[in-house]
N, C-alpha and C positions, 0 to 999 in steps of 0.2 A: 635531346632525348629522342630516340628514334621511335617509330610507331610499334615495332615489334616489342621493344623493351617496355613501352607504355602499356601495351596489351597484356604482357606478362605480369606486370605489376597489378594491373587491374584484376586479372585472374586470381593472383595470390590474395589480393585484399577481399575479393568475393569469397574465396575458400575460407579465409580467416573469419569473415563475417558469418558464414555458415556454421563454422565450428563454435563460435560464440553463441549463436542462436540455439544450436543443439544443446550446449552446456546450460544455457540459461533455461531451456525448456525442462532438462533433466532436474535442475535445481528446483524449479518451480513445482514439478510434479512431486519431488521428494518432500518439499515443504507442505504441499497440500495434503499428502498422505499422512505426514506427521500430525498436521493439525487435525485431520479427520480422526485419527487415532486418539488423539487427546480429548476431542470433543465427545467422543463415544463414552469417556469415563465420568462426564459430568451428568448427573441426573437431570431430567427435564424440569422437575418442579424447582430445583435449585437455580437453574439458569433462568426460568421465568421470574423467580423471586428477585434474583440479582438485577435483572433487567428492570423490574418494577422499582425497586429501591433506587437504582441509578437514575431512571427517569424522574422519580420524585425529587431527588437531590438536585438534579440539573435544573429542574423547574424552579425549585426554591432559590437556587443559586442565581439564576438569571432574573428573577422577579426582584431580588433586593437591588437597592439603588447603585452601589458602588460597582459590583461586578457587571451589571447591566450596562453602566455608563463605560466601563473600561472595554467591555465587549463591542459596543457601538464605536468607540474611538479606534479600536483595532480594525474594525471592518471599513471605517472611513480611510484609515491609513493605507489599508490594503488596496482600496479602490483607486489610490493615487498611482 
């Protein structure tokens, strides 16, 4: 492979990567604006209430013996 063909291939790959990055940024911005639009529809007291109930349930779940043991086993397996 000659240097000029290698250089052209590198340039094409660079342009393809630029296109992919631009498309990914457009997609991320679209998803962010969609999420922002959906979040505006949720009243703040309902969101705070759901967060409180979710935190309470998570605390109860992790304090019980079996899920706590399973979670610790998962963390130990993940550390391997």
